[in-house]
HTML snippet that shows the backbone in 3Dmol.js (N, CA, C, O; Angstrom):
<script src="https://3Dmol.org/build/3Dmol-min.js"></script>
<div id="view" style="width:600px;height:400px;position:relative"></div>
<script>
const pdb = `
ATOM      1  N   MET A   1       0.860  -1.051  -0.003  1.00  0.00           N
ATOM      2  CA  MET A   1      -0.280  -0.117   0.082  1.00  0.00           C
ATOM      3  C   MET A   1       0.696   1.392   0.117  1.00  0.00           C
ATOM      4  O   MET A   1       1.603   1.623   0.917  1.00  0.00           O
ATOM      5  N   LEU A   2       0.325   2.088  -0.732  1.00  0.00           N
ATOM      6  CA  LEU A   2       1.147   3.496  -1.071  1.00  0.00           C
ATOM      7  C   LEU A   2       0.755   4.584   0.102  1.00  0.00           C
ATOM      8  O   LEU A   2      -0.372   5.078   0.109  1.00  0.00           O
ATOM      9  N   ALA A   3       1.658   4.906   1.011  1.00  0.00           N
ATOM     10  CA  ALA A   3       1.143   6.079   1.949  1.00  0.00           C
ATOM     11  C   ALA A   3       1.122   7.255   1.458  1.00  0.00           C
ATOM     12  O   ALA A   3       1.811   7.512   0.471  1.00  0.00           O
ATOM     13  N   THR A   4       0.392   8.121   2.003  1.00  0.00           N
ATOM     14  CA  THR A   4       0.146   9.334   1.454  1.00  0.00           C
ATOM     15  C   THR A   4       0.621  10.189   2.234  1.00  0.00           C
ATOM     16  O   THR A   4       0.537   9.946   3.437  1.00  0.00           O
ATOM     17  N   LEU A   5       1.141  11.211   1.873  1.00  0.00           N
ATOM     18  CA  LEU A   5       2.028  12.550   2.378  1.00  0.00           C
ATOM     19  C   LEU A   5       1.063  13.936   2.169  1.00  0.00           C
ATOM     20  O   LEU A   5       0.280  14.133   1.239  1.00  0.00           O
ATOM     21  N   THR A   6       1.287  14.627   3.050  1.00  0.00           N
ATOM     22  CA  THR A   6       0.492  15.757   2.803  1.00  0.00           C
ATOM     23  C   THR A   6       1.807  16.561   2.439  1.00  0.00           C
ATOM     24  O   THR A   6       2.889  15.998   2.600  1.00  0.00           O
ATOM     25  N   LEU A   7       1.747  18.079   1.872  1.00  0.00           N
ATOM     26  CA  LEU A   7       2.852  18.746   0.994  1.00  0.00           C
ATOM     27  C   LEU A   7       3.977  18.992   2.413  1.00  0.00           C
ATOM     28  O   LEU A   7       5.201  18.864   2.405  1.00  0.00           O
ATOM     29  N   THR A   8       3.182  19.336   3.446  1.00  0.00           N
ATOM     30  CA  THR A   8       4.262  19.299   4.391  1.00  0.00           C
ATOM     31  C   THR A   8       5.035  18.321   4.835  1.00  0.00           C
ATOM     32  O   THR A   8       6.153  18.705   5.179  1.00  0.00           O
ATOM     33  N   GLY A   9       4.817  17.150   4.950  1.00  0.00           N
ATOM     34  CA  GLY A   9       5.256  15.535   4.812  1.00  0.00           C
ATOM     35  C   GLY A   9       6.477  15.459   3.987  1.00  0.00           C
ATOM     36  O   GLY A   9       7.538  14.955   4.355  1.00  0.00           O
ATOM     37  N   TRP A  10       6.152  16.203   2.414  1.00  0.00           N
ATOM     38  CA  TRP A  10       6.431  15.694   1.339  1.00  0.00           C
ATOM     39  C   TRP A  10       7.958  16.984   1.868  1.00  0.00           C
ATOM     40  O   TRP A  10       9.052  16.476   2.115  1.00  0.00           O
ATOM     41  N   ILE A  11       7.821  18.252   1.948  1.00  0.00           N
ATOM     42  CA  ILE A  11       8.732  18.873   2.366  1.00  0.00           C
ATOM     43  C   ILE A  11      10.224  18.529   3.110  1.00  0.00           C
ATOM     44  O   ILE A  11      11.411  18.406   2.806  1.00  0.00           O
ATOM     45  N   PHE A  12       9.336  18.459   4.293  1.00  0.00           N
ATOM     46  CA  PHE A  12      10.380  17.658   5.344  1.00  0.00           C
ATOM     47  C   PHE A  12      11.204  16.491   5.025  1.00  0.00           C
ATOM     48  O   PHE A  12      12.425  16.545   5.168  1.00  0.00           O
ATOM     49  N   MET A  13      10.437  15.126   4.477  1.00  0.00           N
ATOM     50  CA  MET A  13      11.178  14.161   3.889  1.00  0.00           C
ATOM     51  C   MET A  13      12.281  14.734   2.732  1.00  0.00           C
ATOM     52  O   MET A  13      13.369  14.164   2.651  1.00  0.00           O
ATOM     53  N   LEU A  14      12.004  15.750   1.938  1.00  0.00           N
ATOM     54  CA  LEU A  14      12.816  16.003   0.932  1.00  0.00           C
ATOM     55  C   LEU A  14      14.070  16.799   1.363  1.00  0.00           C
ATOM     56  O   LEU A  14      15.165  16.683   0.812  1.00  0.00           O
ATOM     57  N   ALA A  15      13.809  17.595   2.373  1.00  0.00           N
ATOM     58  CA  ALA A  15      14.921  18.396   3.174  1.00  0.00           C
ATOM     59  C   ALA A  15      15.692  17.567   3.811  1.00  0.00           C
ATOM     60  O   ALA A  15      16.917  17.504   3.701  1.00  0.00           O
ATOM     61  N   SER A  16      14.795  16.708   4.699  1.00  0.00           N
ATOM     62  CA  SER A  16      15.853  15.708   5.369  1.00  0.00           C
ATOM     63  C   SER A  16      16.705  14.596   4.534  1.00  0.00           C
ATOM     64  O   SER A  16      17.707  14.115   5.065  1.00  0.00           O
ATOM     65  N   THR A  17      16.408  14.290   3.553  1.00  0.00           N
ATOM     66  CA  THR A  17      17.017  13.587   2.529  1.00  0.00           C
ATOM     67  C   THR A  17      18.002  14.074   1.955  1.00  0.00           C
ATOM     68  O   THR A  17      18.949  13.331   1.697  1.00  0.00           O
ATOM     69  N   LEU A  18      18.039  15.317   1.637  1.00  0.00           N
ATOM     70  CA  LEU A  18      19.042  16.235   1.060  1.00  0.00           C
ATOM     71  C   LEU A  18      20.012  16.455   2.211  1.00  0.00           C
ATOM     72  O   LEU A  18      21.210  16.339   1.954  1.00  0.00           O
ATOM     73  N   SER A  19      19.678  16.725   3.312  1.00  0.00           N
ATOM     74  CA  SER A  19      20.225  17.227   4.375  1.00  0.00           C
ATOM     75  C   SER A  19      21.484  16.201   4.755  1.00  0.00           C
ATOM     76  O   SER A  19      22.661  16.554   4.815  1.00  0.00           O
ATOM     77  N   VAL A  20      20.959  14.795   5.010  1.00  0.00           N
ATOM     78  CA  VAL A  20      21.856  13.776   4.880  1.00  0.00           C
ATOM     79  C   VAL A  20      22.614  13.515   3.954  1.00  0.00           C
ATOM     80  O   VAL A  20      23.640  12.890   4.224  1.00  0.00           O
ATOM     81  N   ALA A  21      22.415  13.809   2.934  1.00  0.00           N
ATOM     82  CA  ALA A  21      22.989  13.264   1.614  1.00  0.00           C
ATOM     83  C   ALA A  21      24.163  14.106   1.590  1.00  0.00           C
ATOM     84  O   ALA A  21      25.247  13.644   1.235  1.00  0.00           O
ATOM     85  N   THR A  22      24.016  15.359   1.959  1.00  0.00           N
ATOM     86  CA  THR A  22      24.651  16.323   1.769  1.00  0.00           C
ATOM     87  C   THR A  22      25.735  16.384   2.991  1.00  0.00           C
ATOM     88  O   THR A  22      26.821  16.744   2.535  1.00  0.00           O
ATOM     89  N   VAL A  23      25.784  16.160   4.323  1.00  0.00           N
ATOM     90  CA  VAL A  23      26.555  15.684   5.023  1.00  0.00           C
ATOM     91  C   VAL A  23      27.126  14.322   4.725  1.00  0.00           C
ATOM     92  O   VAL A  23      28.281  14.200   5.134  1.00  0.00           O
ATOM     93  N   THR A  24      26.794  13.627   4.327  1.00  0.00           N
ATOM     94  CA  THR A  24      27.486  12.521   3.938  1.00  0.00           C
ATOM     95  C   THR A  24      28.306  12.453   3.080  1.00  0.00           C
ATOM     96  O   THR A  24      29.322  11.778   3.246  1.00  0.00           O
ATOM     97  N   ILE A  25      28.057  13.161   1.906  1.00  0.00           N
ATOM     98  CA  ILE A  25      28.992  13.363   0.753  1.00  0.00           C
ATOM     99  C   ILE A  25      30.133  14.768   1.365  1.00  0.00           C
ATOM    100  O   ILE A  25      31.060  14.974   0.582  1.00  0.00           O
ATOM    101  N   TRP A  26      30.126  15.450   2.307  1.00  0.00           N
ATOM    102  CA  TRP A  26      30.567  16.671   2.769  1.00  0.00           C
ATOM    103  C   TRP A  26      31.706  15.608   3.277  1.00  0.00           C
ATOM    104  O   TRP A  26      32.800  15.586   2.714  1.00  0.00           O
ATOM    105  N   CYS A  27      31.405  14.730   4.361  1.00  0.00           N
ATOM    106  CA  CYS A  27      32.382  13.839   5.192  1.00  0.00           C
ATOM    107  C   CYS A  27      33.117  12.840   4.383  1.00  0.00           C
ATOM    108  O   CYS A  27      34.338  12.804   4.531  1.00  0.00           O
ATOM    109  N   PHE A  28      32.681  12.206   3.736  1.00  0.00           N
ATOM    110  CA  PHE A  28      33.262  11.513   2.922  1.00  0.00           C
ATOM    111  C   PHE A  28      34.789  12.211   1.984  1.00  0.00           C
ATOM    112  O   PHE A  28      35.942  11.792   1.886  1.00  0.00           O
ATOM    113  N   ALA A  29      34.022  13.538   1.374  1.00  0.00           N
ATOM    114  CA  ALA A  29      35.017  14.726   0.677  1.00  0.00           C
ATOM    115  C   ALA A  29      36.119  14.789   1.314  1.00  0.00           C
ATOM    116  O   ALA A  29      37.225  14.643   0.793  1.00  0.00           O
ATOM    117  N   LYS A  30      35.809  15.113   3.029  1.00  0.00           N
ATOM    118  CA  LYS A  30      36.910  15.319   3.651  1.00  0.00           C
ATOM    119  C   LYS A  30      37.298  14.567   3.977  1.00  0.00           C
ATOM    120  O   LYS A  30      38.382  14.963   4.404  1.00  0.00           O
ATOM    121  N   VAL A  31      37.208  13.199   4.202  1.00  0.00           N
ATOM    122  CA  VAL A  31      38.190  12.095   4.734  1.00  0.00           C
ATOM    123  C   VAL A  31      38.913  11.498   3.901  1.00  0.00           C
ATOM    124  O   VAL A  31      39.830  10.740   4.219  1.00  0.00           O
ATOM    125  N   LEU A  32      38.392  11.927   2.111  1.00  0.00           N
ATOM    126  CA  LEU A  32      39.079  11.290   1.272  1.00  0.00           C
ATOM    127  C   LEU A  32      40.127  12.141   0.553  1.00  0.00           C
ATOM    128  O   LEU A  32      40.832  11.586  -0.290  1.00  0.00           O
ATOM    129  N   THR A  33      40.296  13.505   0.828  1.00  0.00           N
ATOM    130  CA  THR A  33      40.785  14.106   0.059  1.00  0.00           C
ATOM    131  C   THR A  33      42.571  14.004   1.184  1.00  0.00           C
ATOM    132  O   THR A  33      42.584  13.590   2.343  1.00  0.00           O
ATOM    133  N   GLU A  34      43.616  14.407   0.552  1.00  0.00           N
ATOM    134  CA  GLU A  34      44.768  14.333   1.054  1.00  0.00           C
ATOM    135  C   GLU A  34      45.184  15.435   1.642  1.00  0.00           C
ATOM    136  O   GLU A  34      45.610  16.451   1.093  1.00  0.00           O
ATOM    137  N   PRO A  35      44.993  15.121   3.298  1.00  0.00           N
ATOM    138  CA  PRO A  35      45.560  16.291   4.124  1.00  0.00           C
ATOM    139  C   PRO A  35      46.702  17.029   3.717  1.00  0.00           C
ATOM    140  O   PRO A  35      47.358  16.509   2.816  1.00  0.00           O
ATOM    141  N   GLY A  36      47.085  18.086   4.152  1.00  0.00           N
ATOM    142  CA  GLY A  36      48.332  19.111   4.428  1.00  0.00           C
ATOM    143  C   GLY A  36      48.974  18.654   5.002  1.00  0.00           C
ATOM    144  O   GLY A  36      49.039  17.446   5.231  1.00  0.00           O
ATOM    145  N   GLU A  37      49.814  19.727   5.505  1.00  0.00           N
ATOM    146  CA  GLU A  37      50.885  19.132   6.410  1.00  0.00           C
ATOM    147  C   GLU A  37      50.586  18.604   7.589  1.00  0.00           C
ATOM    148  O   GLU A  37      49.467  19.026   7.880  1.00  0.00           O
ATOM    149  N   PRO A  38      51.063  17.777   8.579  1.00  0.00           N
ATOM    150  CA  PRO A  38      50.661  17.382   9.481  1.00  0.00           C
ATOM    151  C   PRO A  38      50.905  18.467  10.794  1.00  0.00           C
ATOM    152  O   PRO A  38      51.770  19.341  10.840  1.00  0.00           O
ATOM    153  N   PRO A  39      49.982  18.178  11.744  1.00  0.00           N
ATOM    154  CA  PRO A  39      50.273  19.238  13.138  1.00  0.00           C
ATOM    155  C   PRO A  39      51.592  19.403  13.897  1.00  0.00           C
ATOM    156  O   PRO A  39      52.029  18.350  14.360  1.00  0.00           O
ATOM    157  N   GLU A  40      52.299  20.474  14.117  1.00  0.00           N
ATOM    158  CA  GLU A  40      53.356  20.200  14.672  1.00  0.00           C
ATOM    159  C   GLU A  40      53.247  19.468  16.057  1.00  0.00           C
ATOM    160  O   GLU A  40      52.258  19.825  16.697  1.00  0.00           O
ATOM    161  N   PRO A  41      53.994  18.576  16.632  1.00  0.00           N
ATOM    162  CA  PRO A  41      53.746  17.798  18.074  1.00  0.00           C
ATOM    163  C   PRO A  41      54.009  18.997  19.304  1.00  0.00           C
ATOM    164  O   PRO A  41      54.622  20.060  19.209  1.00  0.00           O
ATOM    165  N   HIS A  42      53.347  18.436  20.407  1.00  0.00           N
ATOM    166  CA  HIS A  42      53.630  19.745  21.432  1.00  0.00           C
ATOM    167  C   HIS A  42      54.764  18.970  22.043  1.00  0.00           C
ATOM    168  O   HIS A  42      54.856  17.758  22.234  1.00  0.00           O
ATOM    169  N   ILE A  43      55.894  20.277  22.397  1.00  0.00           N
ATOM    170  CA  ILE A  43      56.883  19.670  23.010  1.00  0.00           C
ATOM    171  C   ILE A  43      56.747  20.103  24.340  1.00  0.00           C
ATOM    172  O   ILE A  43      56.241  21.185  24.634  1.00  0.00           O
ATOM    173  N   GLY A  44      57.259  19.151  25.295  1.00  0.00           N
ATOM    174  CA  GLY A  44      57.423  19.518  26.755  1.00  0.00           C
ATOM    175  C   GLY A  44      55.784  19.323  27.567  1.00  0.00           C
ATOM    176  O   GLY A  44      55.467  19.773  28.668  1.00  0.00           O
ATOM    177  N   LEU A  45      55.064  18.640  26.768  1.00  0.00           N
ATOM    178  CA  LEU A  45      53.836  18.280  27.351  1.00  0.00           C
ATOM    179  C   LEU A  45      53.904  16.436  27.973  1.00  0.00           C
ATOM    180  O   LEU A  45      52.950  15.933  28.566  1.00  0.00           O
ATOM    181  N   GLY A  46      54.800  15.914  27.768  1.00  0.00           N
ATOM    182  CA  GLY A  46      54.855  14.600  28.057  1.00  0.00           C
ATOM    183  C   GLY A  46      56.027  14.052  28.320  1.00  0.00           C
ATOM    184  O   GLY A  46      57.026  14.770  28.344  1.00  0.00           O
ATOM    185  N   PRO A  47      56.093  12.980  28.510  1.00  0.00           N
ATOM    186  CA  PRO A  47      57.682  12.220  29.261  1.00  0.00           C
ATOM    187  C   PRO A  47      58.428  12.044  28.028  1.00  0.00           C
ATOM    188  O   PRO A  47      59.560  11.561  28.054  1.00  0.00           O
TER     189      PRO A  47
END
`;
const viewer = $3Dmol.createViewer("view");
viewer.addModel(pdb, "pdb");
viewer.setStyle({}, {cartoon: {color: "spectrum"}});
viewer.zoomTo();
viewer.render();
</script>
C-alpha cells in the first residue's frame, strides 16, 4: 500500500534526505582528500 503524504510531509522528507546526503558527501570528501602538513607535535607536555 502506498502511503500518502501531505505537502508538509513531502517537504520535510525531501529536506531531511537532502541534508543527510549533503553531510554524508561532505564527510566522505573530507576524509578522502589528501591532508596538508601534519600538525606540529607538542613539545614538553609528556615524558
